[in-house]
N, C-alpha and C positions, 0 to 999 in steps of 0.2 A: 426761813428767811431767803434762801436761793429761791423758792417758789415763787415768792413775792416779789422778787427782782424781775424774775422773767415775766411775770404778769405785767409789772410796770412797762418793761421793754416793749412787749407786744403792744399795750396800750399807747404807747409813745408813737410807735410805728403807725397805728391806725389814725390817730390824730395827725400825723404828717401826712397820710393819704388825704384825709378830707380837707386840710387847710392848705397844702403847699403844692408844689409843680411836680415833686416826685420824680425828680430826674427828667422831665420833659424839657427840651430846649423849645423856649417860645419865643415868638418875636415879641418885640415890644408892645406892640398894640394889642396882642392876645394877653401877655403877661398883665397888662393895664386892666384889662376887662375882668381878670379873676382878682386882682389884688383889690379892686374897688368893688367887686361884686355886682358888675354893671348890668344892667337891664338891656337886652338885647332883642331882635327878631329872629326868628327862623327863616332861611331862605329857600327851603323847600319843604316839601311834606315829608313827614317821617311817621313810622309806626313803632309802638312800643308794645313789647309782650310781657308776661310776668314770668319771674325766675323764683320758683320755689313759693309761689303764691303772693309774694309781698313786693320783691324787687323789681322795678319797673326798667326794661332793659332794650335798648335799640342798638341793633348791629351795623356798622356801616356798610354791610352786606346790601343793605336798602331792601330787606324782605318787604313784599307788599301785602304782608298778613298783620293783624293785631290792631291796636287801637290808635287811631290816626290823631297827631298832632299837625293840623294844617300850618301850611306856609304863612308868614306873618304872625305867628303866634308870639306874645311877649313872653321872654323868659329872663331868669336871673341866672348869672353864672355863680357858681358855688366852690367848685373844685376840679383841679386837673392833675393827672399825672401821665407818664409816657404812654399809656395804654387806653385811657378812658377820660371822659370829662362827666361832670355831674352838674346838672342845672335843675332849676325849679320851674315848673309848668303848672299853673293853677294850684299853688300850693302842695305839687306832688314833687319827691325828688326821683329825678330821670337819670339813668346811667346811659350815656353814648360811647360805645366801645368801638374803638379803631382796631379792625383786623387787618395790619398794615400789609400782608403778604397779598391781600385781596386788593386793598385800596391803592398800595404804592405811594404814600405819601404819610408823614408824619402827624402826630396830634395836634401840632400848632396849625399845619395846613388844613386839618378836618374843621378845627374851630372857626377858622376864616371861612371855609366853604360852607358851613352849616347856619353860621349866625352872622348877624349884620347890625349895627347901630340904625340901619335904615330900613323901612319895609321895601319888599319887592314891589315894583310898579306893575300890578295885574292888568292896569287900563292899556298897558301896552301890546297885550296878547288880543286876539279876536274872542269874540262871543263864545265862538265853540271851545276855543282854548281855556278861556275862563271857567267854563262848565266842567271841562274833564280835569282841570287843576283842582277844583272845589271837590270832586270825589276822587281825587288821587288815581286818574284813568288816562288812557291812551286813546285818542281817536284820530282816524285818517285826517291829514292835512296840518298836524300840529308841527310847530319849528322844534329844532333841538332845544333851544332855551326853554320852551314851554314845558317839554318832556323832562327836562333835567328839575324844573320846579315841581312837576307832577310827581316822579317817581323817584328822583335823586339821582345821583351819579351810577352809572353800570360798574360793576365790579372791574378794575382794572386789569385784573391777571386775564380776562376773556376779551374785554374791551379795553385794549391799552389807551387808545384816544377817541375822544368823541368826534374827531375829524371822519371817522369811519363811518359807513352807511348802514351798518347792523350793529347794534346794541343788544347784548344779551343781559337779562335781569333774571333773578331768583324771585319766584312767586312765594315760596317757602323753601324748606330744606330740601325738598323732593322734585320740585316742579320748577322749570325755567319757561322763560319766553324770550321771544326775537322781536325787538321793535326795528323795522326796516324803514330807511330814508331813502328818497329820489329828490335831488335838489333842494336838500335841507328840510323836506317835509315828509311826515309819515306816511308810509303806503300802505301798511300792514303790520299786525302783531300776530305772531303765531306761537301757541304754546308748545313746549316739548318736554319731556320728562328730564330730570337732571340725571346724569351719569354716576355721581358719587353724591353721597352726603356732605353738604357743604357748608361751611361758615360757622354757624352758631354751634357752640358747645355748652353755652348756659353756664360759663364760669364768670364771675365778676371781678377776678383778682388779676 
């Protein structure tokens, strides 16, 4: 009987994660999106990778490897807790995990940054910027806004503000690259090896 009780408690915990906010402090707008399982649009390119061959996982570190989910993709909000968001993209369940020590913001802010009820107006960008965004790349002359759409926000622990003229991204766990700006436009992109293994630990808890 005791064993059955433990199993039931564990099951309740799992169901709470899948259906509730799990301790996350959400803004009313974000809470409504999950209460109604709203259909929204992605505001930036994202890449997901497989965890243990089945779980599709995105880290807010914004690694530039994996399978691309393009900006303006339609998604459905499914579940949220203090650490991660579950959404549906083309029938697939995707986990977006916030590593707060690198982003500097909570899960409610991440939800507002990554998803919107309105599509990003790509026509506001130049033809070269639109092409770069389509392939999740950076080219000289891109505005900061275009880079944010193409690559996502750089990790805040090394780029505390996007007012800076040098942003540092992680291509993968071992390789970083710098995006340099002059007068608000990109001038160069330089690869560099990361000094430490950064970000992803492939834990979905």
